[in-house]
PDB file of the backbone (N, CA, C, O) and the ligand in Angstrom, with CONECT records:
HET     ZN  A 101       1
ATOM      1  N   MET A   1       0.154 210.316   5.877  1.00  0.00           N
ATOM      2  CA  MET A   1      -1.100 209.605   6.332  1.00  0.00           C
ATOM      3  C   MET A   1      -0.858 208.269   6.941  1.00  0.00           C
ATOM      4  O   MET A   1      -0.118 207.417   6.448  1.00  0.00           O
ATOM      5  N   LYS A   2      -1.544 208.141   8.064  1.00  0.00           N
ATOM      6  CA  LYS A   2      -1.395 206.908   8.795  1.00  0.00           C
ATOM      7  C   LYS A   2      -2.585 205.995   8.646  1.00  0.00           C
ATOM      8  O   LYS A   2      -3.758 206.363   8.706  1.00  0.00           O
ATOM      9  N   ILE A   3      -2.172 204.804   8.453  1.00  0.00           N
ATOM     10  CA  ILE A   3      -3.212 203.798   8.351  1.00  0.00           C
ATOM     11  C   ILE A   3      -3.156 202.806   9.502  1.00  0.00           C
ATOM     12  O   ILE A   3      -2.132 202.153   9.701  1.00  0.00           O
ATOM     13  N   ARG A   4      -4.078 202.700  10.153  1.00  0.00           N
ATOM     14  CA  ARG A   4      -4.171 201.843  11.317  1.00  0.00           C
ATOM     15  C   ARG A   4      -4.656 200.382  10.814  1.00  0.00           C
ATOM     16  O   ARG A   4      -5.818 200.197  10.453  1.00  0.00           O
ATOM     17  N   ARG A   5      -3.809 199.496  10.818  1.00  0.00           N
ATOM     18  CA  ARG A   5      -4.060 198.244  10.358  1.00  0.00           C
ATOM     19  C   ARG A   5      -4.529 197.301  11.385  1.00  0.00           C
ATOM     20  O   ARG A   5      -3.939 197.254  12.464  1.00  0.00           O
ATOM     21  N   SER A   6      -5.537 196.551  11.142  1.00  0.00           N
ATOM     22  CA  SER A   6      -6.078 195.594  12.211  1.00  0.00           C
ATOM     23  C   SER A   6      -5.473 194.233  11.931  1.00  0.00           C
ATOM     24  O   SER A   6      -5.941 193.447  11.107  1.00  0.00           O
ATOM     25  N   TRP A   7      -4.407 194.010  12.668  1.00  0.00           N
ATOM     26  CA  TRP A   7      -3.569 192.763  12.603  1.00  0.00           C
ATOM     27  C   TRP A   7      -4.294 191.572  13.169  1.00  0.00           C
ATOM     28  O   TRP A   7      -4.915 191.660  14.228  1.00  0.00           O
ATOM     29  N   GLY A   8      -4.221 190.486  12.491  1.00  0.00           N
ATOM     30  CA  GLY A   8      -4.636 189.188  13.016  1.00  0.00           C
ATOM     31  C   GLY A   8      -6.095 189.106  13.506  1.00  0.00           C
ATOM     32  O   GLY A   8      -6.426 188.410  14.466  1.00  0.00           O
ATOM     33  N   ARG A   9      -6.933 189.850  12.796  1.00  0.00           N
ATOM     34  CA  ARG A   9      -8.377 189.730  13.233  1.00  0.00           C
ATOM     35  C   ARG A   9      -8.919 188.525  12.475  1.00  0.00           C
ATOM     36  O   ARG A   9      -9.852 188.633  11.679  1.00  0.00           O
ATOM     37  N   ARG A  10      -8.317 187.391  12.742  1.00  0.00           N
ATOM     38  CA  ARG A  10      -8.834 186.286  11.880  1.00  0.00           C
ATOM     39  C   ARG A  10      -9.537 185.274  12.857  1.00  0.00           C
ATOM     40  O   ARG A  10     -10.115 184.277  12.425  1.00  0.00           O
ATOM     41  N   GLY A  11      -9.466 185.557  14.097  1.00  0.00           N
ATOM     42  CA  GLY A  11     -10.187 184.599  15.054  1.00  0.00           C
ATOM     43  C   GLY A  11      -9.385 183.298  15.251  1.00  0.00           C
ATOM     44  O   GLY A  11      -9.300 182.436  14.377  1.00  0.00           O
ATOM     45  N   GLY A  12      -8.814 183.222  16.441  1.00  0.00           N
ATOM     46  CA  GLY A  12      -8.130 181.963  16.684  1.00  0.00           C
ATOM     47  C   GLY A  12      -6.681 181.966  16.156  1.00  0.00           C
ATOM     48  O   GLY A  12      -5.899 181.097  16.543  1.00  0.00           O
ATOM     49  N   GLY A  13      -6.317 182.887  15.314  1.00  0.00           N
ATOM     50  CA  GLY A  13      -4.974 182.859  14.843  1.00  0.00           C
ATOM     51  C   GLY A  13      -4.127 183.765  15.688  1.00  0.00           C
ATOM     52  O   GLY A  13      -4.478 184.109  16.817  1.00  0.00           O
ATOM     53  N   HIS A  14      -2.957 184.163  15.100  1.00  0.00           N
ATOM     54  CA  HIS A  14      -2.040 185.097  15.855  1.00  0.00           C
ATOM     55  C   HIS A  14      -2.868 186.451  16.044  1.00  0.00           C
ATOM     56  O   HIS A  14      -3.415 187.033  15.107  1.00  0.00           O
ATOM     57  N   GLU A  15      -2.892 186.877  17.367  1.00  0.00           N
ATOM     58  CA  GLU A  15      -3.479 188.112  17.619  1.00  0.00           C
ATOM     59  C   GLU A  15      -2.492 189.212  17.559  1.00  0.00           C
ATOM     60  O   GLU A  15      -2.843 190.384  17.429  1.00  0.00           O
ATOM     61  N   MET A  16      -1.230 188.829  17.657  1.00  0.00           N
ATOM     62  CA  MET A  16      -0.119 189.734  17.686  1.00  0.00           C
ATOM     63  C   MET A  16       0.903 189.515  16.620  1.00  0.00           C
ATOM     64  O   MET A  16       1.291 188.377  16.355  1.00  0.00           O
ATOM     65  N   THR A  17       1.358 190.596  15.987  1.00  0.00           N
ATOM     66  CA  THR A  17       2.464 190.238  15.018  1.00  0.00           C
ATOM     67  C   THR A  17       3.732 190.188  15.693  1.00  0.00           C
ATOM     68  O   THR A  17       3.779 190.634  16.839  1.00  0.00           O
ATOM     69  N   CYS A  18       4.847 189.679  15.120  1.00  0.00           N
ATOM     70  CA  CYS A  18       6.106 189.572  15.581  1.00  0.00           C
ATOM     71  C   CYS A  18       6.645 190.953  15.975  1.00  0.00           C
ATOM     72  O   CYS A  18       7.330 191.101  16.986  1.00  0.00           O
ATOM     73  N   GLN A  19       6.310 191.988  15.129  1.00  0.00           N
ATOM     74  CA  GLN A  19       6.743 193.355  15.460  1.00  0.00           C
ATOM     75  C   GLN A  19       6.204 193.821  16.800  1.00  0.00           C
ATOM     76  O   GLN A  19       6.900 194.335  17.676  1.00  0.00           O
ATOM     77  N   GLN A  20       4.902 193.595  16.877  1.00  0.00           N
ATOM     78  CA  GLN A  20       4.204 193.997  18.155  1.00  0.00           C
ATOM     79  C   GLN A  20       4.772 193.214  19.358  1.00  0.00           C
ATOM     80  O   GLN A  20       5.004 193.777  20.428  1.00  0.00           O
ATOM     81  N   ALA A  21       4.989 191.893  19.151  1.00  0.00           N
ATOM     82  CA  ALA A  21       5.514 191.079  20.261  1.00  0.00           C
ATOM     83  C   ALA A  21       6.886 191.677  20.616  1.00  0.00           C
ATOM     84  O   ALA A  21       7.103 192.005  21.782  1.00  0.00           O
ATOM     85  N   VAL A  22       7.754 191.822  19.733  1.00  0.00           N
ATOM     86  CA  VAL A  22       9.023 192.419  20.035  1.00  0.00           C
ATOM     87  C   VAL A  22       8.985 193.716  20.745  1.00  0.00           C
ATOM     88  O   VAL A  22       9.764 193.957  21.667  1.00  0.00           O
ATOM     89  N   ASN A  23       8.094 194.554  20.332  1.00  0.00           N
ATOM     90  CA  ASN A  23       7.961 195.845  20.971  1.00  0.00           C
ATOM     91  C   ASN A  23       7.454 195.667  22.450  1.00  0.00           C
ATOM     92  O   ASN A  23       7.668 196.535  23.296  1.00  0.00           O
ATOM     93  N   HIS A  24       6.809 194.568  22.712  1.00  0.00           N
ATOM     94  CA  HIS A  24       6.318 194.467  24.128  1.00  0.00           C
ATOM     95  C   HIS A  24       7.241 193.610  25.010  1.00  0.00           C
ATOM     96  O   HIS A  24       7.008 193.455  26.208  1.00  0.00           O
ATOM     97  N   ILE A  25       8.346 193.033  24.356  1.00  0.00           N
ATOM     98  CA  ILE A  25       9.103 192.153  25.217  1.00  0.00           C
ATOM     99  C   ILE A  25       9.875 192.831  26.333  1.00  0.00           C
ATOM    100  O   ILE A  25       9.940 192.240  27.411  1.00  0.00           O
ATOM    101  N   THR A  26      10.432 193.939  26.198  1.00  0.00           N
ATOM    102  CA  THR A  26      11.099 194.612  27.207  1.00  0.00           C
ATOM    103  C   THR A  26      10.140 194.940  28.369  1.00  0.00           C
ATOM    104  O   THR A  26      10.414 194.665  29.537  1.00  0.00           O
ATOM    105  N   ALA A  27       8.959 195.566  27.969  1.00  0.00           N
ATOM    106  CA  ALA A  27       7.922 195.905  29.026  1.00  0.00           C
ATOM    107  C   ALA A  27       7.565 194.595  29.771  1.00  0.00           C
ATOM    108  O   ALA A  27       7.398 194.601  30.990  1.00  0.00           O
ATOM    109  N   TYR A  28       7.452 193.495  29.037  1.00  0.00           N
ATOM    110  CA  TYR A  28       7.146 192.230  29.659  1.00  0.00           C
ATOM    111  C   TYR A  28       8.177 191.822  30.672  1.00  0.00           C
ATOM    112  O   TYR A  28       7.880 191.414  31.795  1.00  0.00           O
ATOM    113  N   LEU A  29       9.342 191.944  30.242  1.00  0.00           N
ATOM    114  CA  LEU A  29      10.410 191.525  31.123  1.00  0.00           C
ATOM    115  C   LEU A  29      10.620 192.427  32.316  1.00  0.00           C
ATOM    116  O   LEU A  29      11.153 192.051  33.360  1.00  0.00           O
ATOM    117  N   ASP A  30      10.144 193.691  32.078  1.00  0.00           N
ATOM    118  CA  ASP A  30      10.173 194.665  33.217  1.00  0.00           C
ATOM    119  C   ASP A  30       9.076 194.451  34.142  1.00  0.00           C
ATOM    120  O   ASP A  30       9.046 195.026  35.230  1.00  0.00           O
ATOM    121  N   GLY A  31       8.118 193.599  33.734  1.00  0.00           N
ATOM    122  CA  GLY A  31       6.932 193.408  34.647  1.00  0.00           C
ATOM    123  C   GLY A  31       5.919 194.530  34.387  1.00  0.00           C
ATOM    124  O   GLY A  31       4.989 194.715  35.171  1.00  0.00           O
ATOM    125  N   ALA A  32       6.093 195.274  33.300  1.00  0.00           N
ATOM    126  CA  ALA A  32       5.216 196.423  33.083  1.00  0.00           C
ATOM    127  C   ALA A  32       4.145 196.087  32.131  1.00  0.00           C
ATOM    128  O   ALA A  32       3.329 196.967  31.854  1.00  0.00           O
ATOM    129  N   LEU A  33       4.050 194.956  31.613  1.00  0.00           N
ATOM    130  CA  LEU A  33       3.064 194.537  30.725  1.00  0.00           C
ATOM    131  C   LEU A  33       1.930 193.786  31.439  1.00  0.00           C
ATOM    132  O   LEU A  33       2.179 192.790  32.118  1.00  0.00           O
ATOM    133  N   ALA A  34       0.737 194.242  31.290  1.00  0.00           N
ATOM    134  CA  ALA A  34      -0.339 193.596  31.982  1.00  0.00           C
ATOM    135  C   ALA A  34      -1.604 193.402  31.160  1.00  0.00           C
ATOM    136  O   ALA A  34      -1.725 193.950  30.064  1.00  0.00           O
ATOM    137  N   GLY A  35      -2.551 192.623  31.684  1.00  0.00           N
ATOM    138  CA  GLY A  35      -3.812 192.507  31.020  1.00  0.00           C
ATOM    139  C   GLY A  35      -3.710 191.791  29.694  1.00  0.00           C
ATOM    140  O   GLY A  35      -2.940 190.850  29.503  1.00  0.00           O
ATOM    141  N   ARG A  36      -4.554 192.305  28.761  1.00  0.00           N
ATOM    142  CA  ARG A  36      -4.616 191.635  27.424  1.00  0.00           C
ATOM    143  C   ARG A  36      -3.342 191.667  26.667  1.00  0.00           C
ATOM    144  O   ARG A  36      -3.079 190.706  25.944  1.00  0.00           O
ATOM    145  N   ASP A  37      -2.514 192.679  26.755  1.00  0.00           N
ATOM    146  CA  ASP A  37      -1.287 192.760  26.088  1.00  0.00           C
ATOM    147  C   ASP A  37      -0.355 191.580  26.497  1.00  0.00           C
ATOM    148  O   ASP A  37       0.322 190.939  25.692  1.00  0.00           O
ATOM    149  N   ARG A  38      -0.395 191.384  27.746  1.00  0.00           N
ATOM    150  CA  ARG A  38       0.377 190.343  28.400  1.00  0.00           C
ATOM    151  C   ARG A  38       0.026 188.915  27.924  1.00  0.00           C
ATOM    152  O   ARG A  38       0.833 188.076  27.524  1.00  0.00           O
ATOM    153  N   ASP A  39      -1.331 188.778  28.035  1.00  0.00           N
ATOM    154  CA  ASP A  39      -1.905 187.442  27.501  1.00  0.00           C
ATOM    155  C   ASP A  39      -1.558 187.199  26.055  1.00  0.00           C
ATOM    156  O   ASP A  39      -1.190 186.103  25.632  1.00  0.00           O
ATOM    157  N   LYS A  40      -1.703 188.327  25.292  1.00  0.00           N
ATOM    158  CA  LYS A  40      -1.491 188.087  23.794  1.00  0.00           C
ATOM    159  C   LYS A  40       0.023 187.868  23.552  1.00  0.00           C
ATOM    160  O   LYS A  40       0.418 187.102  22.673  1.00  0.00           O
ATOM    161  N   LEU A  41       0.877 188.577  24.376  1.00  0.00           N
ATOM    162  CA  LEU A  41       2.241 188.312  24.155  1.00  0.00           C
ATOM    163  C   LEU A  41       2.643 186.912  24.428  1.00  0.00           C
ATOM    164  O   LEU A  41       3.348 186.274  23.646  1.00  0.00           O
ATOM    165  N   GLU A  42       2.176 186.428  25.577  1.00  0.00           N
ATOM    166  CA  GLU A  42       2.438 185.008  26.031  1.00  0.00           C
ATOM    167  C   GLU A  42       1.909 183.991  25.036  1.00  0.00           C
ATOM    168  O   GLU A  42       2.530 182.967  24.752  1.00  0.00           O
ATOM    169  N   ARG A  43       0.745 184.319  24.528  1.00  0.00           N
ATOM    170  CA  ARG A  43       0.230 183.407  23.494  1.00  0.00           C
ATOM    171  C   ARG A  43       1.139 183.451  22.278  1.00  0.00           C
ATOM    172  O   ARG A  43       1.434 182.407  21.696  1.00  0.00           O
ATOM    173  N   HIS A  44       1.565 184.571  21.900  1.00  0.00           N
ATOM    174  CA  HIS A  44       2.400 184.701  20.702  1.00  0.00           C
ATOM    175  C   HIS A  44       3.741 183.918  20.962  1.00  0.00           C
ATOM    176  O   HIS A  44       4.201 183.154  20.114  1.00  0.00           O
ATOM    177  N   LEU A  45       4.309 184.134  22.108  1.00  0.00           N
ATOM    178  CA  LEU A  45       5.559 183.511  22.471  1.00  0.00           C
ATOM    179  C   LEU A  45       5.438 181.955  22.413  1.00  0.00           C
ATOM    180  O   LEU A  45       6.368 181.258  22.007  1.00  0.00           O
ATOM    181  N   GLU A  46       4.266 181.454  22.832  1.00  0.00           N
ATOM    182  CA  GLU A  46       4.062 180.005  22.767  1.00  0.00           C
ATOM    183  C   GLU A  46       4.059 179.470  21.355  1.00  0.00           C
ATOM    184  O   GLU A  46       4.382 178.313  21.089  1.00  0.00           O
ATOM    185  N   GLU A  47       3.690 180.337  20.490  1.00  0.00           N
ATOM    186  CA  GLU A  47       3.502 179.906  19.062  1.00  0.00           C
ATOM    187  C   GLU A  47       4.694 180.270  18.171  1.00  0.00           C
ATOM    188  O   GLU A  47       4.820 179.737  17.069  1.00  0.00           O
ATOM    189  N   CYS A  48       5.568 181.169  18.633  1.00  0.00           N
ATOM    190  CA  CYS A  48       6.504 181.766  17.729  1.00  0.00           C
ATOM    191  C   CYS A  48       7.941 181.623  18.387  1.00  0.00           C
ATOM    192  O   CYS A  48       8.349 182.415  19.236  1.00  0.00           O
ATOM    193  N   PRO A  49       8.669 180.544  17.919  1.00  0.00           N
ATOM    194  CA  PRO A  49       9.974 180.310  18.262  1.00  0.00           C
ATOM    195  C   PRO A  49      10.898 181.513  18.131  1.00  0.00           C
ATOM    196  O   PRO A  49      11.781 181.777  18.948  1.00  0.00           O
ATOM    197  N   HIS A  50      10.629 182.209  17.055  1.00  0.00           N
ATOM    198  CA  HIS A  50      11.528 183.344  16.708  1.00  0.00           C
ATOM    199  C   HIS A  50      11.378 184.434  17.827  1.00  0.00           C
ATOM    200  O   HIS A  50      12.396 184.962  18.276  1.00  0.00           O
ATOM    201  N   CYS A  51      10.229 184.759  18.255  1.00  0.00           N
ATOM    202  CA  CYS A  51      10.070 185.789  19.282  1.00  0.00           C
ATOM    203  C   CYS A  51      10.554 185.195  20.692  1.00  0.00           C
ATOM    204  O   CYS A  51      11.138 185.905  21.510  1.00  0.00           O
ATOM    205  N   TRP A  52      10.285 183.919  20.903  1.00  0.00           N
ATOM    206  CA  TRP A  52      10.757 183.269  22.110  1.00  0.00           C
ATOM    207  C   TRP A  52      12.266 183.399  22.253  1.00  0.00           C
ATOM    208  O   TRP A  52      12.783 183.751  23.313  1.00  0.00           O
ATOM    209  N   GLU A  53      12.935 183.114  21.188  1.00  0.00           N
ATOM    210  CA  GLU A  53      14.400 183.212  21.091  1.00  0.00           C
ATOM    211  C   GLU A  53      14.863 184.675  21.406  1.00  0.00           C
ATOM    212  O   GLU A  53      15.858 184.902  22.095  1.00  0.00           O
ATOM    213  N   HIS A  54      14.110 185.610  20.880  1.00  0.00           N
ATOM    214  CA  HIS A  54      14.367 187.033  21.043  1.00  0.00           C
ATOM    215  C   HIS A  54      14.227 187.298  22.551  1.00  0.00           C
ATOM    216  O   HIS A  54      15.092 187.903  23.185  1.00  0.00           O
ATOM    217  N   LEU A  55      13.106 186.819  23.090  1.00  0.00           N
ATOM    218  CA  LEU A  55      12.949 187.167  24.467  1.00  0.00           C
ATOM    219  C   LEU A  55      14.074 186.552  25.363  1.00  0.00           C
ATOM    220  O   LEU A  55      14.513 187.154  26.343  1.00  0.00           O
ATOM    221  N   LYS A  56      14.467 185.457  25.015  1.00  0.00           N
ATOM    222  CA  LYS A  56      15.596 184.748  25.830  1.00  0.00           C
ATOM    223  C   LYS A  56      16.884 185.645  25.704  1.00  0.00           C
ATOM    224  O   LYS A  56      17.619 185.885  26.663  1.00  0.00           O
ATOM    225  N   GLN A  57      17.069 186.078  24.529  1.00  0.00           N
ATOM    226  CA  GLN A  57      18.317 186.963  24.283  1.00  0.00           C
ATOM    227  C   GLN A  57      18.227 188.194  25.184  1.00  0.00           C
ATOM    228  O   GLN A  57      19.164 188.526  25.910  1.00  0.00           O
ATOM    229  N   ILE A  58      17.043 188.878  25.116  1.00  0.00           N
ATOM    230  CA  ILE A  58      16.916 190.054  25.903  1.00  0.00           C
ATOM    231  C   ILE A  58      17.062 189.792  27.379  1.00  0.00           C
ATOM    232  O   ILE A  58      17.728 190.498  28.135  1.00  0.00           O
ATOM    233  N   GLU A  59      16.325 188.624  27.758  1.00  0.00           N
ATOM    234  CA  GLU A  59      16.389 188.335  29.252  1.00  0.00           C
ATOM    235  C   GLU A  59      17.845 188.141  29.661  1.00  0.00           C
ATOM    236  O   GLU A  59      18.283 188.661  30.688  1.00  0.00           O
ATOM    237  N   ALA A  60      18.583 187.399  28.862  1.00  0.00           N
ATOM    238  CA  ALA A  60      20.011 187.162  29.183  1.00  0.00           C
ATOM    239  C   ALA A  60      20.716 188.374  29.263  1.00  0.00           C
ATOM    240  O   ALA A  60      21.522 188.546  30.177  1.00  0.00           O
ATOM    241  N   THR A  61      20.478 189.344  28.302  1.00  0.00           N
ATOM    242  CA  THR A  61      21.218 190.577  28.310  1.00  0.00           C
ATOM    243  C   THR A  61      20.844 191.409  29.543  1.00  0.00           C
ATOM    244  O   THR A  61      21.725 192.062  30.103  1.00  0.00           O
ATOM    245  N   ILE A  62      19.587 191.417  29.993  1.00  0.00           N
ATOM    246  CA  ILE A  62      19.171 192.179  31.173  1.00  0.00           C
ATOM    247  C   ILE A  62      19.798 191.589  32.351  1.00  0.00           C
ATOM    248  O   ILE A  62      20.194 192.312  33.265  1.00  0.00           O
ATOM    249  N   ARG A  63      19.921 190.229  32.387  1.00  0.00           N
ATOM    250  CA  ARG A  63      20.437 189.577  33.595  1.00  0.00           C
ATOM    251  C   ARG A  63      21.980 189.933  33.692  1.00  0.00           C
ATOM    252  O   ARG A  63      22.516 190.145  34.780  1.00  0.00           O
ATOM    253  N   VAL A  64      22.624 189.983  32.548  1.00  0.00           N
ATOM    254  CA  VAL A  64      24.065 190.228  32.442  1.00  0.00           C
ATOM    255  C   VAL A  64      24.276 191.722  32.920  1.00  0.00           C
ATOM    256  O   VAL A  64      25.145 192.031  33.735  1.00  0.00           O
ATOM    257  N   ALA A  65      23.390 192.631  32.331  1.00  0.00           N
ATOM    258  CA  ALA A  65      23.377 194.013  32.690  1.00  0.00           C
ATOM    259  C   ALA A  65      23.227 194.325  34.124  1.00  0.00           C
ATOM    260  O   ALA A  65      23.820 195.247  34.685  1.00  0.00           O
ATOM    261  N   GLY A  66      22.399 193.503  34.693  1.00  0.00           N
ATOM    262  CA  GLY A  66      21.971 193.767  36.057  1.00  0.00           C
ATOM    263  C   GLY A  66      22.866 193.023  37.134  1.00  0.00           C
ATOM    264  O   GLY A  66      22.646 193.123  38.341  1.00  0.00           O
ATOM    265  N   ALA A  67      23.879 192.280  36.600  1.00  0.00           N
ATOM    266  CA  ALA A  67      24.682 191.503  37.495  1.00  0.00           C
ATOM    267  C   ALA A  67      25.627 192.549  38.200  1.00  0.00           C
ATOM    268  O   ALA A  67      26.075 193.521  37.591  1.00  0.00           O
ATOM    269  N   GLY A  68      25.874 192.308  39.405  1.00  0.00           N
ATOM    270  CA  GLY A  68      26.729 193.165  40.268  1.00  0.00           C
ATOM    271  C   GLY A  68      28.155 192.860  40.130  1.00  0.00           C
ATOM    272  O   GLY A  68      28.535 191.903  39.456  1.00  0.00           O
ATOM    273  N   PRO A  69      28.950 193.638  40.742  1.00  0.00           N
ATOM    274  CA  PRO A  69      30.407 193.296  40.788  1.00  0.00           C
ATOM    275  C   PRO A  69      30.736 192.020  41.393  1.00  0.00           C
ATOM    276  O   PRO A  69      30.058 191.571  42.317  1.00  0.00           O
ATOM    277  N   GLY A  70      31.763 191.401  40.910  1.00  0.00           N
ATOM    278  CA  GLY A  70      32.098 190.044  41.462  1.00  0.00           C
ATOM    279  C   GLY A  70      31.580 188.986  40.479  1.00  0.00           C
ATOM    280  O   GLY A  70      31.902 187.805  40.616  1.00  0.00           O
ATOM    281  N   ASP A  71      30.812 189.386  39.527  1.00  0.00           N
ATOM    282  CA  ASP A  71      30.383 188.513  38.545  1.00  0.00           C
ATOM    283  C   ASP A  71      31.601 188.170  37.662  1.00  0.00           C
ATOM    284  O   ASP A  71      32.473 189.016  37.464  1.00  0.00           O
ATOM    285  N   ASP A  72      31.659 187.012  37.163  1.00  0.00           N
ATOM    286  CA  ASP A  72      32.934 186.627  36.409  1.00  0.00           C
ATOM    287  C   ASP A  72      32.966 187.182  34.995  1.00  0.00           C
ATOM    288  O   ASP A  72      33.887 186.922  34.221  1.00  0.00           O
ATOM    289  N   LEU A  73      32.014 187.894  34.705  1.00  0.00           N
ATOM    290  CA  LEU A  73      32.033 188.491  33.331  1.00  0.00           C
ATOM    291  C   LEU A  73      32.931 189.681  33.289  1.00  0.00           C
ATOM    292  O   LEU A  73      32.998 190.447  34.251  1.00  0.00           O
ATOM    293  N   ASP A  74      33.637 189.859  32.174  1.00  0.00           N
ATOM    294  CA  ASP A  74      34.557 190.876  31.963  1.00  0.00           C
ATOM    295  C   ASP A  74      33.678 192.242  32.038  1.00  0.00           C
ATOM    296  O   ASP A  74      32.615 192.352  31.428  1.00  0.00           O
ATOM    297  N   PRO A  75      34.204 193.224  32.814  1.00  0.00           N
ATOM    298  CA  PRO A  75      33.399 194.480  32.886  1.00  0.00           C
ATOM    299  C   PRO A  75      33.226 195.142  31.536  1.00  0.00           C
ATOM    300  O   PRO A  75      32.189 195.751  31.273  1.00  0.00           O
ATOM    301  N   LEU A  76      34.200 195.035  30.697  1.00  0.00           N
ATOM    302  CA  LEU A  76      34.096 195.656  29.389  1.00  0.00           C
ATOM    303  C   LEU A  76      33.015 194.891  28.546  1.00  0.00           C
ATOM    304  O   LEU A  76      32.254 195.515  27.807  1.00  0.00           O
ATOM    305  N   ALA A  77      32.969 193.633  28.663  1.00  0.00           N
ATOM    306  CA  ALA A  77      31.967 192.937  27.970  1.00  0.00           C
ATOM    307  C   ALA A  77      30.594 193.282  28.478  1.00  0.00           C
ATOM    308  O   ALA A  77      29.617 193.359  27.734  1.00  0.00           O
ATOM    309  N   ARG A  78      30.562 193.480  29.742  1.00  0.00           N
ATOM    310  CA  ARG A  78      29.216 193.905  30.441  1.00  0.00           C
ATOM    311  C   ARG A  78      28.768 195.311  29.882  1.00  0.00           C
ATOM    312  O   ARG A  78      27.583 195.573  29.678  1.00  0.00           O
ATOM    313  N   GLU A  79      29.767 196.169  29.657  1.00  0.00           N
ATOM    314  CA  GLU A  79      29.417 197.531  29.182  1.00  0.00           C
ATOM    315  C   GLU A  79      28.954 197.373  27.745  1.00  0.00           C
ATOM    316  O   GLU A  79      28.020 198.046  27.309  1.00  0.00           O
ATOM    317  N   ASP A  80      29.587 196.510  27.033  1.00  0.00           N
ATOM    318  CA  ASP A  80      29.230 196.293  25.596  1.00  0.00           C
ATOM    319  C   ASP A  80      27.745 195.896  25.585  1.00  0.00           C
ATOM    320  O   ASP A  80      26.953 196.469  24.836  1.00  0.00           O
ATOM    321  N   LEU A  81      27.389 194.955  26.383  1.00  0.00           N
ATOM    322  CA  LEU A  81      26.029 194.378  26.425  1.00  0.00           C
ATOM    323  C   LEU A  81      25.071 195.484  26.861  1.00  0.00           C
ATOM    324  O   LEU A  81      23.978 195.623  26.313  1.00  0.00           O
ATOM    325  N   LEU A  82      25.436 196.159  27.716  1.00  0.00           N
ATOM    326  CA  LEU A  82      24.609 197.304  28.223  1.00  0.00           C
ATOM    327  C   LEU A  82      24.278 198.261  27.033  1.00  0.00           C
ATOM    328  O   LEU A  82      23.154 198.700  26.787  1.00  0.00           O
ATOM    329  N   GLU A  83      25.365 198.508  26.364  1.00  0.00           N
ATOM    330  CA  GLU A  83      25.195 199.447  25.221  1.00  0.00           C
ATOM    331  C   GLU A  83      24.388 198.850  24.185  1.00  0.00           C
ATOM    332  O   GLU A  83      23.611 199.580  23.570  1.00  0.00           O
ATOM    333  N   ILE A  84      24.466 197.589  23.900  1.00  0.00           N
ATOM    334  CA  ILE A  84      23.612 196.833  22.920  1.00  0.00           C
ATOM    335  C   ILE A  84      22.195 196.992  23.390  1.00  0.00           C
ATOM    336  O   ILE A  84      21.287 197.338  22.633  1.00  0.00           O
ATOM    337  N   TYR A  85      22.038 196.732  24.648  1.00  0.00           N
ATOM    338  CA  TYR A  85      20.719 196.711  25.189  1.00  0.00           C
ATOM    339  C   TYR A  85      20.040 198.120  25.100  1.00  0.00           C
ATOM    340  O   TYR A  85      18.866 198.254  24.755  1.00  0.00           O
ATOM    341  N   ARG A  86      20.825 199.112  25.420  1.00  0.00           N
ATOM    342  CA  ARG A  86      20.272 200.529  25.382  1.00  0.00           C
ATOM    343  C   ARG A  86      19.929 200.805  23.949  1.00  0.00           C
ATOM    344  O   ARG A  86      18.840 201.298  23.655  1.00  0.00           O
ATOM    345  N   ARG A  87      20.864 200.489  23.020  1.00  0.00           N
ATOM    346  CA  ARG A  87      20.574 200.802  21.682  1.00  0.00           C
ATOM    347  C   ARG A  87      19.414 200.095  21.157  1.00  0.00           C
ATOM    348  O   ARG A  87      18.650 200.651  20.368  1.00  0.00           O
ATOM    349  N   TRP A  88      19.233 198.823  21.579  1.00  0.00           N
ATOM    350  CA  TRP A  88      18.103 197.980  21.248  1.00  0.00           C
ATOM    351  C   TRP A  88      16.761 198.582  21.721  1.00  0.00           C
ATOM    352  O   TRP A  88      15.749 198.549  21.021  1.00  0.00           O
ATOM    353  N   ARG A  89      16.813 199.098  22.873  1.00  0.00           N
ATOM    354  CA  ARG A  89      15.601 199.665  23.405  1.00  0.00           C
ATOM    355  C   ARG A  89      15.221 200.959  22.662  1.00  0.00           C
ATOM    356  O   ARG A  89      14.056 201.188  22.335  1.00  0.00           O
ATOM    357  N   ALA A  90      16.258 201.808  22.403  1.00  0.00           N
ATOM    358  CA  ALA A  90      16.019 202.988  21.595  1.00  0.00           C
ATOM    359  C   ALA A  90      15.424 202.630  20.341  1.00  0.00           C
ATOM    360  O   ALA A  90      14.524 203.333  19.880  1.00  0.00           O
ATOM    361  N   ASP A  91      15.844 201.585  19.728  1.00  0.00           N
ATOM    362  CA  ASP A  91      15.414 201.183  18.368  1.00  0.00           C
ATOM    363  C   ASP A  91      13.936 200.848  18.473  1.00  0.00           C
ATOM    364  O   ASP A  91      13.224 201.045  17.488  1.00  0.00           O
ATOM    365  N   GLN A  92      13.427 200.363  19.580  1.00  0.00           N
ATOM    366  CA  GLN A  92      12.086 199.892  19.747  1.00  0.00           C
ATOM    367  C   GLN A  92      11.083 200.914  19.866  1.00  0.00           C
ATOM    368  O   GLN A  92       9.891 200.634  19.735  1.00  0.00           O
ATOM    369  N   ARG A  93      11.531 202.213  20.132  1.00  0.00           N
ATOM    370  CA  ARG A  93      10.570 203.323  20.175  1.00  0.00           C
ATOM    371  C   ARG A  93       9.763 203.349  18.917  1.00  0.00           C
ATOM    372  O   ARG A  93      10.341 203.411  17.832  1.00  0.00           O
ATOM    373  N   PRO A  94       8.423 203.304  19.004  1.00  0.00           N
ATOM    374  CA  PRO A  94       7.636 203.458  17.847  1.00  0.00           C
ATOM    375  C   PRO A  94       7.840 204.708  17.167  1.00  0.00           C
ATOM    376  O   PRO A  94       7.834 205.749  17.823  1.00  0.00           O
ATOM    377  N   VAL A  95       8.037 204.719  15.811  1.00  0.00           N
ATOM    378  CA  VAL A  95       8.219 205.950  15.063  1.00  0.00           C
ATOM    379  C   VAL A  95       6.714 206.483  14.795  1.00  0.00           C
ATOM    380  O   VAL A  95       5.856 205.811  14.222  1.00  0.00           O
ATOM    381  N   ASP A  96       6.548 207.612  15.225  1.00  0.00           N
ATOM    382  CA  ASP A  96       5.165 208.204  15.026  1.00  0.00           C
ATOM    383  C   ASP A  96       5.205 209.413  14.111  1.00  0.00           C
ATOM    384  O   ASP A  96       4.167 210.018  13.841  1.00  0.00           O
TER     385      ASP A  96
HETATM  386 ZN    ZN A 101       6.794 186.238  16.603  1.00  0.00          ZN2+
END
C-alpha cells in the first residue's frame, strides 16, 4: 500500500524535503529541471547547507567526468568517479 505524504505543507517552510531535493539535483544540473520544481529546489538549496554541499559534489563529479583528454586528472581516477556517479544516479531511481 502506498501512502502519498504531503511534505512541507506548512506554508512558508520547506516545500521540499532533502530526499526530494537530492532526487532533483542531477536533473537540475542537467538543465532538465524547470518550473516549480526548479524554484523549489533552488529555495531548498538556499536554506539547506547539506543539500548544497551535495550539489557541489555532484557538480564537481560531473565536471570531472566530462573533462576531456589532456586534463591532468589520472584517467583511472576519472573512471572511478564516473563509476561513482553512475552508481549514484542508479541509486536515485525512485523505488516504486
Ligand atoms: Zn536539504
